[in-house]
PDB file of N, H, CA, C and O in Angstrom:
ATOM      1  N   MET A   1      -1.383  28.125-121.471  1.00  0.00           N
ATOM      2  CA  MET A   1      -1.399  29.094-122.538  1.00  0.00           C
ATOM      3  C   MET A   1      -2.810  29.622-122.742  1.00  0.00           C
ATOM      4  O   MET A   1      -2.985  30.794-123.077  1.00  0.00           O
ATOM      5  N   ASN A   2      -3.796  28.800-122.551  1.00  0.00           N
ATOM      6  H   ASN A   2      -3.654  27.848-122.279  1.00  0.00           H
ATOM      7  CA  ASN A   2      -5.172  29.242-122.733  1.00  0.00           C
ATOM      8  C   ASN A   2      -5.540  30.330-121.734  1.00  0.00           C
ATOM      9  O   ASN A   2      -6.329  31.219-122.057  1.00  0.00           O
ATOM     10  N   THR A   3      -4.985  30.276-120.532  1.00  0.00           N
ATOM     11  H   THR A   3      -4.345  29.554-120.270  1.00  0.00           H
ATOM     12  CA  THR A   3      -5.317  31.290-119.546  1.00  0.00           C
ATOM     13  C   THR A   3      -4.747  32.647-119.942  1.00  0.00           C
ATOM     14  O   THR A   3      -5.347  33.679-119.641  1.00  0.00           O
ATOM     15  N   ILE A   4      -3.609  32.659-120.605  1.00  0.00           N
ATOM     16  H   ILE A   4      -3.122  31.821-120.849  1.00  0.00           H
ATOM     17  CA  ILE A   4      -3.030  33.922-121.073  1.00  0.00           C
ATOM     18  C   ILE A   4      -3.945  34.543-122.123  1.00  0.00           C
ATOM     19  O   ILE A   4      -4.184  35.751-122.104  1.00  0.00           O
ATOM     20  N   LEU A   5      -4.449  33.739-123.021  1.00  0.00           N
ATOM     21  H   LEU A   5      -4.255  32.758-123.036  1.00  0.00           H
ATOM     22  CA  LEU A   5      -5.300  34.249-124.087  1.00  0.00           C
ATOM     23  C   LEU A   5      -6.627  34.783-123.553  1.00  0.00           C
ATOM     24  O   LEU A   5      -7.262  35.613-124.203  1.00  0.00           O
ATOM     25  N   LEU A   6      -7.048  34.324-122.392  1.00  0.00           N
ATOM     26  H   LEU A   6      -6.532  33.650-121.863  1.00  0.00           H
ATOM     27  CA  LEU A   6      -8.281  34.825-121.804  1.00  0.00           C
ATOM     28  C   LEU A   6      -8.162  36.301-121.430  1.00  0.00           C
ATOM     29  O   LEU A   6      -9.149  37.036-121.474  1.00  0.00           O
ATOM     30  N   PHE A   7      -6.973  36.729-121.068  1.00  0.00           N
ATOM     31  H   PHE A   7      -6.171  36.132-121.033  1.00  0.00           H
ATOM     32  CA  PHE A   7      -6.760  38.097-120.629  1.00  0.00           C
ATOM     33  C   PHE A   7      -6.444  39.039-121.789  1.00  0.00           C
ATOM     34  O   PHE A   7      -6.405  40.255-121.602  1.00  0.00           O
ATOM     35  N   LEU A   8      -6.220  38.494-122.978  1.00  0.00           N
ATOM     36  H   LEU A   8      -6.252  37.506-123.130  1.00  0.00           H
ATOM     37  CA  LEU A   8      -5.897  39.314-124.140  1.00  0.00           C
ATOM     38  C   LEU A   8      -7.089  39.385-125.076  1.00  0.00           C
ATOM     39  O   LEU A   8      -7.726  38.376-125.377  1.00  0.00           O
ATOM     40  N   GLY A   9      -7.372  40.573-125.521  1.00  0.00           N
ATOM     41  H   GLY A   9      -6.855  41.393-125.277  1.00  0.00           H
ATOM     42  CA  GLY A   9      -8.435  40.741-126.498  1.00  0.00           C
ATOM     43  C   GLY A   9      -7.888  40.542-127.909  1.00  0.00           C
ATOM     44  O   GLY A   9      -6.688  40.331-128.087  1.00  0.00           O
ATOM     45  N   PRO A  10      -8.747  40.608-128.892  1.00  0.00           N
ATOM     46  CA  PRO A  10      -8.310  40.376-130.272  1.00  0.00           C
ATOM     47  C   PRO A  10      -7.288  41.405-130.748  1.00  0.00           C
ATOM     48  O   PRO A  10      -6.378  41.062-131.502  1.00  0.00           O
ATOM     49  N   TYR A  11      -7.424  42.664-130.318  1.00  0.00           N
ATOM     50  H   TYR A  11      -8.163  42.943-129.705  1.00  0.00           H
ATOM     51  CA  TYR A  11      -6.472  43.691-130.744  1.00  0.00           C
ATOM     52  C   TYR A  11      -5.096  43.468-130.132  1.00  0.00           C
ATOM     53  O   TYR A  11      -4.080  43.711-130.783  1.00  0.00           O
ATOM     54  N   GLU A  12      -5.057  43.013-128.903  1.00  0.00           N
ATOM     55  H   GLU A  12      -5.883  42.816-128.374  1.00  0.00           H
ATOM     56  CA  GLU A  12      -3.768  42.733-128.266  1.00  0.00           C
ATOM     57  C   GLU A  12      -3.070  41.564-128.943  1.00  0.00           C
ATOM     58  O   GLU A  12      -1.855  41.595-129.140  1.00  0.00           O
ATOM     59  N   ILE A  13      -3.831  40.531-129.300  1.00  0.00           N
ATOM     60  H   ILE A  13      -4.817  40.505-129.140  1.00  0.00           H
ATOM     61  CA  ILE A  13      -3.242  39.371-129.975  1.00  0.00           C
ATOM     62  C   ILE A  13      -2.696  39.790-131.338  1.00  0.00           C
ATOM     63  O   ILE A  13      -1.592  39.394-131.709  1.00  0.00           O
ATOM     64  N   ILE A  14      -3.456  40.583-132.082  1.00  0.00           N
ATOM     65  H   ILE A  14      -4.354  40.905-131.780  1.00  0.00           H
ATOM     66  CA  ILE A  14      -2.984  41.062-133.385  1.00  0.00           C
ATOM     67  C   ILE A  14      -1.720  41.905-133.208  1.00  0.00           C
ATOM     68  O   ILE A  14      -0.774  41.789-133.987  1.00  0.00           O
ATOM     69  N   GLY A  15      -1.711  42.743-132.189  1.00  0.00           N
ATOM     70  H   GLY A  15      -2.480  42.838-131.556  1.00  0.00           H
ATOM     71  CA  GLY A  15      -0.524  43.556-131.903  1.00  0.00           C
ATOM     72  C   GLY A  15       0.688  42.708-131.581  1.00  0.00           C
ATOM     73  O   GLY A  15       1.788  42.992-132.055  1.00  0.00           O
ATOM     74  N   LEU A  16       0.502  41.678-130.786  1.00  0.00           N
ATOM     75  H   LEU A  16      -0.391  41.448-130.401  1.00  0.00           H
ATOM     76  CA  LEU A  16       1.618  40.785-130.459  1.00  0.00           C
ATOM     77  C   LEU A  16       2.150  40.083-131.695  1.00  0.00           C
ATOM     78  O   LEU A  16       3.363  39.965-131.867  1.00  0.00           O
ATOM     79  N   VAL A  17       1.256  39.616-132.560  1.00  0.00           N
ATOM     80  H   VAL A  17       0.271  39.713-132.421  1.00  0.00           H
ATOM     81  CA  VAL A  17       1.677  38.953-133.798  1.00  0.00           C
ATOM     82  C   VAL A  17       2.480  39.912-134.665  1.00  0.00           C
ATOM     83  O   VAL A  17       3.506  39.527-135.226  1.00  0.00           O
ATOM     84  N   LEU A  18       2.032  41.139-134.779  1.00  0.00           N
ATOM     85  H   LEU A  18       1.199  41.452-134.323  1.00  0.00           H
ATOM     86  CA  LEU A  18       2.754  42.129-135.580  1.00  0.00           C
ATOM     87  C   LEU A  18       4.136  42.425-134.992  1.00  0.00           C
ATOM     88  O   LEU A  18       5.108  42.566-135.734  1.00  0.00           O
ATOM     89  N   VAL A  19       4.226  42.517-133.675  1.00  0.00           N
ATOM     90  H   VAL A  19       3.436  42.402-133.072  1.00  0.00           H
ATOM     91  CA  VAL A  19       5.518  42.762-133.028  1.00  0.00           C
ATOM     92  C   VAL A  19       6.471  41.597-133.288  1.00  0.00           C
ATOM     93  O   VAL A  19       7.650  41.809-133.575  1.00  0.00           O
ATOM     94  N   VAL A  20       5.968  40.381-133.189  1.00  0.00           N
ATOM     95  H   VAL A  20       5.011  40.208-132.955  1.00  0.00           H
ATOM     96  CA  VAL A  20       6.808  39.205-133.452  1.00  0.00           C
ATOM     97  C   VAL A  20       7.306  39.225-134.888  1.00  0.00           C
ATOM     98  O   VAL A  20       8.480  38.955-135.141  1.00  0.00           O
ATOM     99  N   ILE A  21       6.430  39.540-135.828  1.00  0.00           N
ATOM    100  H   ILE A  21       5.476  39.759-135.624  1.00  0.00           H
ATOM    101  CA  ILE A  21       6.832  39.588-137.238  1.00  0.00           C
ATOM    102  C   ILE A  21       7.884  40.679-137.459  1.00  0.00           C
ATOM    103  O   ILE A  21       8.850  40.466-138.192  1.00  0.00           O
ATOM    104  N   LEU A  22       7.705  41.830-136.837  1.00  0.00           N
ATOM    105  H   LEU A  22       6.920  42.003-136.242  1.00  0.00           H
ATOM    106  CA  LEU A  22       8.671  42.915-136.985  1.00  0.00           C
ATOM    107  C   LEU A  22      10.019  42.569-136.353  1.00  0.00           C
ATOM    108  O   LEU A  22      11.069  42.889-136.911  1.00  0.00           O
ATOM    109  N   LEU A  23       9.989  41.923-135.204  1.00  0.00           N
ATOM    110  H   LEU A  23       9.136  41.663-134.751  1.00  0.00           H
ATOM    111  CA  LEU A  23      11.242  41.600-134.512  1.00  0.00           C
ATOM    112  C   LEU A  23      12.028  40.485-135.201  1.00  0.00           C
ATOM    113  O   LEU A  23      13.248  40.576-135.340  1.00  0.00           O
ATOM    114  N   PHE A  24      11.334  39.443-135.628  1.00  0.00           N
ATOM    115  H   PHE A  24      10.343  39.369-135.515  1.00  0.00           H
ATOM    116  CA  PHE A  24      12.028  38.266-136.127  1.00  0.00           C
ATOM    117  C   PHE A  24      11.982  38.139-137.637  1.00  0.00           C
ATOM    118  O   PHE A  24      12.797  37.414-138.208  1.00  0.00           O
ATOM    119  N   GLY A  25      11.080  38.801-138.291  1.00  0.00           N
ATOM    120  H   GLY A  25      10.418  39.390-137.828  1.00  0.00           H
ATOM    121  CA  GLY A  25      10.968  38.685-139.745  1.00  0.00           C
ATOM    122  C   GLY A  25      10.206  37.422-140.118  1.00  0.00           C
ATOM    123  O   GLY A  25      10.139  36.468-139.343  1.00  0.00           O
ATOM    124  N   GLY A  26       9.642  37.430-141.300  1.00  0.00           N
ATOM    125  H   GLY A  26       9.696  38.205-141.929  1.00  0.00           H
ATOM    126  CA  GLY A  26       8.818  36.315-141.754  1.00  0.00           C
ATOM    127  C   GLY A  26       9.586  35.023-141.940  1.00  0.00           C
ATOM    128  O   GLY A  26       9.020  33.940-141.790  1.00  0.00           O
ATOM    129  N   LYS A  27      10.880  35.122-142.267  1.00  0.00           N
ATOM    130  H   LYS A  27      11.339  36.002-142.389  1.00  0.00           H
ATOM    131  CA  LYS A  27      11.667  33.912-142.543  1.00  0.00           C
ATOM    132  C   LYS A  27      12.064  33.171-141.265  1.00  0.00           C
ATOM    133  O   LYS A  27      12.266  31.957-141.292  1.00  0.00           O
ATOM    134  N   LYS A  28      12.175  33.882-140.164  1.00  0.00           N
ATOM    135  H   LYS A  28      12.011  34.868-140.142  1.00  0.00           H
ATOM    136  CA  LYS A  28      12.611  33.262-138.904  1.00  0.00           C
ATOM    137  C   LYS A  28      11.462  32.629-138.122  1.00  0.00           C
ATOM    138  O   LYS A  28      11.704  31.777-137.268  1.00  0.00           O
ATOM    139  N   ILE A  29      10.242  33.019-138.388  1.00  0.00           N
ATOM    140  H   ILE A  29      10.046  33.711-139.082  1.00  0.00           H
ATOM    141  CA  ILE A  29       9.111  32.543-137.595  1.00  0.00           C
ATOM    142  C   ILE A  29       8.939  31.027-137.682  1.00  0.00           C
ATOM    143  O   ILE A  29       8.732  30.395-136.646  1.00  0.00           O
ATOM    144  N   PRO A  30       9.014  30.398-138.887  1.00  0.00           N
ATOM    145  CA  PRO A  30       8.900  28.924-138.914  1.00  0.00           C
ATOM    146  C   PRO A  30      10.006  28.234-138.118  1.00  0.00           C
ATOM    147  O   PRO A  30       9.773  27.216-137.466  1.00  0.00           O
ATOM    148  N   GLU A  31      11.210  28.799-138.179  1.00  0.00           N
ATOM    149  H   GLU A  31      11.399  29.625-138.709  1.00  0.00           H
ATOM    150  CA  GLU A  31      12.322  28.234-137.415  1.00  0.00           C
ATOM    151  C   GLU A  31      12.062  28.350-135.910  1.00  0.00           C
ATOM    152  O   GLU A  31      12.326  27.414-135.155  1.00  0.00           O
ATOM    153  N   LEU A  32      11.547  29.495-135.485  1.00  0.00           N
ATOM    154  H   LEU A  32      11.332  30.255-136.098  1.00  0.00           H
ATOM    155  CA  LEU A  32      11.210  29.681-134.071  1.00  0.00           C
ATOM    156  C   LEU A  32      10.097  28.735-133.643  1.00  0.00           C
ATOM    157  O   LEU A  32      10.135  28.183-132.543  1.00  0.00           O
ATOM    158  N   ALA A  33       9.101  28.548-134.514  1.00  0.00           N
ATOM    159  H   ALA A  33       9.070  28.996-135.407  1.00  0.00           H
ATOM    160  CA  ALA A  33       7.990  27.651-134.186  1.00  0.00           C
ATOM    161  C   ALA A  33       8.484  26.207-134.060  1.00  0.00           C
ATOM    162  O   ALA A  33       8.047  25.478-133.169  1.00  0.00           O
ATOM    163  N   ARG A  34       9.391  25.793-134.948  1.00  0.00           N
ATOM    164  H   ARG A  34       9.745  26.385-135.672  1.00  0.00           H
ATOM    165  CA  ARG A  34       9.959  24.436-134.848  1.00  0.00           C
ATOM    166  C   ARG A  34      10.711  24.264-133.536  1.00  0.00           C
ATOM    167  O   ARG A  34      10.565  23.247-132.858  1.00  0.00           O
ATOM    168  N   GLY A  35      11.518  25.262-133.181  1.00  0.00           N
ATOM    169  H   GLY A  35      11.637  26.088-133.732  1.00  0.00           H
ATOM    170  CA  GLY A  35      12.264  25.200-131.924  1.00  0.00           C
ATOM    171  C   GLY A  35      11.336  25.145-130.723  1.00  0.00           C
ATOM    172  O   GLY A  35      11.580  24.402-129.772  1.00  0.00           O
ATOM    173  N   LEU A  36      10.271  25.935-130.771  1.00  0.00           N
ATOM    174  H   LEU A  36      10.073  26.538-131.543  1.00  0.00           H
ATOM    175  CA  LEU A  36       9.296  25.920-129.682  1.00  0.00           C
ATOM    176  C   LEU A  36       8.605  24.563-129.584  1.00  0.00           C
ATOM    177  O   LEU A  36       8.420  24.035-128.488  1.00  0.00           O
ATOM    178  N   GLY A  37       8.226  24.003-130.726  1.00  0.00           N
ATOM    179  H   GLY A  37       8.376  24.432-131.616  1.00  0.00           H
ATOM    180  CA  GLY A  37       7.588  22.683-130.738  1.00  0.00           C
ATOM    181  C   GLY A  37       8.506  21.606-130.196  1.00  0.00           C
ATOM    182  O   GLY A  37       8.081  20.738-129.435  1.00  0.00           O
ATOM    183  N   LYS A  38       9.775  21.668-130.597  1.00  0.00           N
ATOM    184  H   LYS A  38      10.120  22.374-131.216  1.00  0.00           H
ATOM    185  CA  LYS A  38      10.755  20.689-130.108  1.00  0.00           C
ATOM    186  C   LYS A  38      10.928  20.816-128.591  1.00  0.00           C
ATOM    187  O   LYS A  38      11.009  19.813-127.882  1.00  0.00           O
ATOM    188  N   GLY A  39      10.984  22.043-128.109  1.00  0.00           N
ATOM    189  H   GLY A  39      10.918  22.858-128.684  1.00  0.00           H
ATOM    190  CA  GLY A  39      11.123  22.260-126.667  1.00  0.00           C
ATOM    191  C   GLY A  39       9.924  21.743-125.894  1.00  0.00           C
ATOM    192  O   GLY A  39      10.074  21.154-124.824  1.00  0.00           O
ATOM    193  N   ILE A  40       8.733  21.961-126.435  1.00  0.00           N
ATOM    194  H   ILE A  40       8.611  22.439-127.305  1.00  0.00           H
ATOM    195  CA  ILE A  40       7.522  21.473-125.772  1.00  0.00           C
ATOM    196  C   ILE A  40       7.496  19.949-125.754  1.00  0.00           C
ATOM    197  O   ILE A  40       7.124  19.347-124.746  1.00  0.00           O
ATOM    198  N   ARG A  41       7.895  19.313-126.874  1.00  0.00           N
ATOM    199  H   ARG A  41       8.197  19.802-127.692  1.00  0.00           H
ATOM    200  CA  ARG A  41       7.943  17.841-126.910  1.00  0.00           C
ATOM    201  C   ARG A  41       8.935  17.304-125.893  1.00  0.00           C
ATOM    202  O   ARG A  41       8.637  16.335-125.194  1.00  0.00           O
ATOM    203  N   GLU A  42      10.109  17.917-125.798  1.00  0.00           N
ATOM    204  H   GLU A  42      10.350  18.704-126.366  1.00  0.00           H
ATOM    205  CA  GLU A  42      11.113  17.464-124.833  1.00  0.00           C
ATOM    206  C   GLU A  42      10.605  17.645-123.395  1.00  0.00           C
ATOM    207  O   GLU A  42      10.808  16.774-122.549  1.00  0.00           O
ATOM    208  N   PHE A  43       9.958  18.757-123.131  1.00  0.00           N
ATOM    209  H   PHE A  43       9.793  19.465-123.819  1.00  0.00           H
ATOM    210  CA  PHE A  43       9.412  19.000-121.797  1.00  0.00           C
ATOM    211  C   PHE A  43       8.367  17.954-121.442  1.00  0.00           C
ATOM    212  O   PHE A  43       8.385  17.408-120.339  1.00  0.00           O
ATOM    213  N   ASN A  44       7.451  17.668-122.374  1.00  0.00           N
ATOM    214  H   ASN A  44       7.437  18.112-123.270  1.00  0.00           H
ATOM    215  CA  ASN A  44       6.404  16.676-122.114  1.00  0.00           C
ATOM    216  C   ASN A  44       6.995  15.288-121.928  1.00  0.00           C
ATOM    217  O   ASN A  44       6.511  14.511-121.105  1.00  0.00           O
ATOM    218  N   SER A  45       8.040  14.970-122.688  1.00  0.00           N
ATOM    219  H   SER A  45       8.434  15.601-123.357  1.00  0.00           H
ATOM    220  CA  SER A  45       8.694  13.671-122.540  1.00  0.00           C
ATOM    221  C   SER A  45       9.343  13.553-121.157  1.00  0.00           C
ATOM    222  O   SER A  45       9.213  12.529-120.487  1.00  0.00           O
ATOM    223  N   ALA A  46      10.037  14.609-120.742  1.00  0.00           N
ATOM    224  H   ALA A  46      10.142  15.441-121.287  1.00  0.00           H
ATOM    225  CA  ALA A  46      10.674  14.587-119.424  1.00  0.00           C
ATOM    226  C   ALA A  46       9.624  14.513-118.322  1.00  0.00           C
ATOM    227  O   ALA A  46       9.813  13.808-117.331  1.00  0.00           O
ATOM    228  N   ARG A  47       8.522  15.234-118.489  1.00  0.00           N
ATOM    229  H   ARG A  47       8.369  15.807-119.295  1.00  0.00           H
ATOM    230  CA  ARG A  47       7.446  15.209-117.493  1.00  0.00           C
ATOM    231  C   ARG A  47       6.854  13.816-117.380  1.00  0.00           C
ATOM    232  O   ARG A  47       6.589  13.335-116.278  1.00  0.00           O
ATOM    233  N   ALA A  48       6.645  13.163-118.529  1.00  0.00           N
ATOM    234  H   ALA A  48       6.860  13.554-119.424  1.00  0.00           H
ATOM    235  CA  ALA A  48       6.077  11.809-118.519  1.00  0.00           C
ATOM    236  C   ALA A  48       7.043  10.825-117.866  1.00  0.00           C
ATOM    237  O   ALA A  48       6.618   9.931-117.134  1.00  0.00           O
ATOM    238  N   THR A  49       8.330  10.983-118.126  1.00  0.00           N
ATOM    239  H   THR A  49       8.674  11.709-118.721  1.00  0.00           H
ATOM    240  CA  THR A  49       9.327  10.098-117.522  1.00  0.00           C
ATOM    241  C   THR A  49       9.340  10.260-116.007  1.00  0.00           C
ATOM    242  O   THR A  49       9.331   9.271-115.275  1.00  0.00           O
ATOM    243  N   ILE A  50       9.362  11.485-115.543  1.00  0.00           N
ATOM    244  H   ILE A  50       9.369  12.289-116.137  1.00  0.00           H
ATOM    245  CA  ILE A  50       9.378  11.741-114.103  1.00  0.00           C
ATOM    246  C   ILE A  50       8.087  11.244-113.458  1.00  0.00           C
ATOM    247  O   ILE A  50       8.108  10.657-112.377  1.00  0.00           O
ATOM    248  N   GLU A  51       6.967  11.487-114.133  1.00  0.00           N
ATOM    249  H   GLU A  51       6.950  11.964-115.011  1.00  0.00           H
ATOM    250  CA  GLU A  51       5.678  11.023-113.609  1.00  0.00           C
ATOM    251  C   GLU A  51       5.665   9.498-113.484  1.00  0.00           C
ATOM    252  O   GLU A  51       5.171   8.962-112.491  1.00  0.00           O
ATOM    253  N   GLY A  52       6.204   8.799-114.486  1.00  0.00           N
ATOM    254  H   GLY A  52       6.605   9.235-115.292  1.00  0.00           H
ATOM    255  CA  GLY A  52       6.268   7.345-114.442  1.00  0.00           C
ATOM    256  C   GLY A  52       7.151   6.846-113.305  1.00  0.00           C
ATOM    257  O   GLY A  52       6.814   5.873-112.630  1.00  0.00           O
ATOM    258  N   GLU A  53       8.293   7.520-113.092  1.00  0.00           N
ATOM    259  H   GLU A  53       8.567   8.310-113.640  1.00  0.00           H
ATOM    260  CA  GLU A  53       9.184   7.124-112.005  1.00  0.00           C
ATOM    261  C   GLU A  53       8.525   7.331-110.643  1.00  0.00           C
ATOM    262  O   GLU A  53       8.689   6.510-109.741  1.00  0.00           O
ATOM    263  N   ILE A  54       7.788   8.415-110.496  1.00  0.00           N
ATOM    264  H   ILE A  54       7.654   9.082-111.230  1.00  0.00           H
ATOM    265  CA  ILE A  54       7.106   8.679-109.224  1.00  0.00           C
ATOM    266  C   ILE A  54       6.040   7.618-108.972  1.00  0.00           C
ATOM    267  O   ILE A  54       5.936   7.085-107.868  1.00  0.00           O
ATOM    268  N   LYS A  55       5.248   7.314-110.003  1.00  0.00           N
ATOM    269  H   LYS A  55       5.333   7.747-110.900  1.00  0.00           H
ATOM    270  CA  LYS A  55       4.213   6.292-109.843  1.00  0.00           C
ATOM    271  C   LYS A  55       4.825   4.931-109.521  1.00  0.00           C
ATOM    272  O   LYS A  55       4.290   4.183-108.702  1.00  0.00           O
ATOM    273  N   GLU A  56       5.955   4.610-110.171  1.00  0.00           N
ATOM    274  H   GLU A  56       6.389   5.218-110.836  1.00  0.00           H
ATOM    275  CA  GLU A  56       6.630   3.342-109.893  1.00  0.00           C
ATOM    276  C   GLU A  56       7.141   3.313-108.453  1.00  0.00           C
ATOM    277  O   GLU A  56       7.062   2.280-107.787  1.00  0.00           O
ATOM    278  N   GLY A  57       7.660   4.430-107.977  1.00  0.00           N
ATOM    279  H   GLY A  57       7.725   5.269-108.518  1.00  0.00           H
ATOM    280  CA  GLY A  57       8.124   4.511-106.595  1.00  0.00           C
ATOM    281  C   GLY A  57       6.978   4.340-105.610  1.00  0.00           C
ATOM    282  O   GLY A  57       7.140   3.692-104.576  1.00  0.00           O
ATOM    283  N   ILE A  58       5.839   4.906-105.917  1.00  0.00           N
ATOM    284  H   ILE A  58       5.707   5.432-106.757  1.00  0.00           H
ATOM    285  CA  ILE A  58       4.666   4.754-105.046  1.00  0.00           C
ATOM    286  C   ILE A  58       4.214   3.308-105.009  1.00  0.00           C
ATOM    287  O   ILE A  58       3.888   2.779-103.946  1.00  0.00           O
ATOM    288  N   ARG A  59       4.193   2.655-106.192  1.00  0.00           N
ATOM    289  H   ARG A  59       4.458   3.084-107.055  1.00  0.00           H
ATOM    290  CA  ARG A  59       3.796   1.232-106.228  1.00  0.00           C
ATOM    291  C   ARG A  59       4.765   0.376-105.439  1.00  0.00           C
ATOM    292  O   ARG A  59       4.342  -0.527-104.718  1.00  0.00           O
ATOM    293  N   ASP A  60       6.068   0.642-105.562  1.00  0.00           N
ATOM    294  H   ASP A  60       6.412   1.376-106.149  1.00  0.00           H
ATOM    295  CA  ASP A  60       7.061  -0.126-104.799  1.00  0.00           C
ATOM    296  C   ASP A  60       6.870   0.075-103.303  1.00  0.00           C
ATOM    297  O   ASP A  60       6.952  -0.876-102.526  1.00  0.00           O
ATOM    298  N   ALA A  61       6.615   1.317-102.902  1.00  0.00           N
ATOM    299  H   ALA A  61       6.548   2.090-103.533  1.00  0.00           H
ATOM    300  CA  ALA A  61       6.413   1.597-101.476  1.00  0.00           C
ATOM    301  C   ALA A  61       5.161   0.897-100.961  1.00  0.00           C
ATOM    302  O   ALA A  61       5.149   0.383 -99.842  1.00  0.00           O
ATOM    303  N   GLU A  62       4.111   0.877-101.773  1.00  0.00           N
ATOM    304  H   GLU A  62       4.120   1.294-102.681  1.00  0.00           H
ATOM    305  CA  GLU A  62       2.875   0.200-101.358  1.00  0.00           C
ATOM    306  C   GLU A  62       3.096  -1.304-101.244  1.00  0.00           C
ATOM    307  O   GLU A  62       2.567  -1.943-100.334  1.00  0.00           O
ATOM    308  N   ARG A  63       3.880  -1.873-102.166  1.00  0.00           N
ATOM    309  H   ARG A  63       4.310  -1.353-102.905  1.00  0.00           H
ATOM    310  CA  ARG A  63       4.173  -3.316-102.086  1.00  0.00           C
ATOM    311  C   ARG A  63       4.975  -3.648-100.832  1.00  0.00           C
ATOM    312  O   ARG A  63       4.700  -4.638-100.155  1.00  0.00           O
ATOM    313  N   LYS A  64       5.975  -2.808-100.524  1.00  0.00           N
ATOM    314  H   LYS A  64       6.198  -2.003-101.074  1.00  0.00           H
ATOM    315  CA  LYS A  64       6.778  -3.038 -99.333  1.00  0.00           C
ATOM    316  C   LYS A  64       5.925  -2.901 -98.076  1.00  0.00           C
ATOM    317  O   LYS A  64       6.067  -3.672 -97.127  1.00  0.00           O
ATOM    318  N   ASP A  65       5.037  -1.909 -98.086  1.00  0.00           N
ATOM    319  H   ASP A  65       4.922  -1.284 -98.857  1.00  0.00           H
ATOM    320  CA  ASP A  65       4.153  -1.683 -96.927  1.00  0.00           C
ATOM    321  C   ASP A  65       3.200  -2.870 -96.763  1.00  0.00           C
ATOM    322  O   ASP A  65       2.968  -3.334 -95.646  1.00  0.00           O
ATOM    323  N   ALA A  66       2.653  -3.357 -97.871  1.00  0.00           N
ATOM    324  H   ALA A  66       2.841  -2.981 -98.778  1.00  0.00           H
ATOM    325  CA  ALA A  66       1.739  -4.499 -97.809  1.00  0.00           C
ATOM    326  C   ALA A  66       2.485  -5.765 -97.360  1.00  0.00           C
ATOM    327  O   ALA A  66       1.935  -6.584 -96.623  1.00  0.00           O
ATOM    328  N   GLY A  67       3.723  -5.918 -97.803  1.00  0.00           N
ATOM    329  H   GLY A  67       4.170  -5.253 -98.402  1.00  0.00           H
ATOM    330  CA  GLY A  67       4.518  -7.072 -97.384  1.00  0.00           C
ATOM    331  C   GLY A  67       4.875  -7.002 -95.920  1.00  0.00           C
ATOM    332  O   GLY A  67       4.902  -8.034 -95.248  1.00  0.00           O
ATOM    333  N   ALA A  68       5.151  -5.823 -95.405  1.00  0.00           N
ATOM    334  H   ALA A  68       5.129  -4.985 -95.950  1.00  0.00           H
ATOM    335  CA  ALA A  68       5.493  -5.659 -93.992  1.00  0.00           C
ATOM    336  C   ALA A  68       4.282  -5.916 -93.110  1.00  0.00           C
ATOM    337  O   ALA A  68       4.421  -6.479 -92.024  1.00  0.00           O
ATOM    338  N   LYS A  69       3.096  -5.514 -93.556  1.00  0.00           N
ATOM    339  H   LYS A  69       2.983  -5.056 -94.439  1.00  0.00           H
ATOM    340  CA  LYS A  69       1.884  -5.754 -92.776  1.00  0.00           C
ATOM    341  C   LYS A  69       1.526  -7.241 -92.781  1.00  0.00           C
ATOM    342  O   LYS A  69       0.987  -7.758 -91.802  1.00  0.00           O
ATOM    343  N   GLY A  70       1.825  -7.917 -93.879  1.00  0.00           N
ATOM    344  H   GLY A  70       2.262  -7.496 -94.674  1.00  0.00           H
ATOM    345  CA  GLY A  70       1.511  -9.342 -93.972  1.00  0.00           C
ATOM    346  C   GLY A  70       2.419 -10.196 -93.118  1.00  0.00           C
ATOM    347  O   GLY A  70       2.038 -11.302 -92.737  1.00  0.00           O
ATOM    348  N   ASP A  71       3.621  -9.710 -92.804  1.00  0.00           N
ATOM    349  H   ASP A  71       3.931  -8.812 -93.114  1.00  0.00           H
ATOM    350  CA  ASP A  71       4.577 -10.467 -91.999  1.00  0.00           C
ATOM    351  C   ASP A  71       4.234 -10.411 -90.524  1.00  0.00           C
ATOM    352  O   ASP A  71       4.674 -11.269 -89.758  1.00  0.00           O
ATOM    353  N   LYS A  72       3.457  -9.418 -90.107  1.00  0.00           N
ATOM    354  H   LYS A  72       3.099  -8.722 -90.729  1.00  0.00           H
ATOM    355  CA  LYS A  72       3.173  -9.255 -88.669  1.00  0.00           C
ATOM    356  C   LYS A  72       2.134 -10.182 -88.194  1.00  0.00           C
ATOM    357  O   LYS A  72       1.786 -10.167 -87.014  1.00  0.00           O
TER     358      LYS A  72
END
């Protein structure tokens, strides 16, 4: 998200905020922000789970490889 903001100047950001307010209205914005936050939390949780499974798989493979080398 930070890289997107690098390409936008202050006037563009203000314009985007105004468009969002006009499209969704002031009452819907907190609801949209909550939904966005929930989605980001779920994404990060899934990413952490997958990352943990990959690391566990790598450790298991290294243990099997080390055990196979020790048997020779």
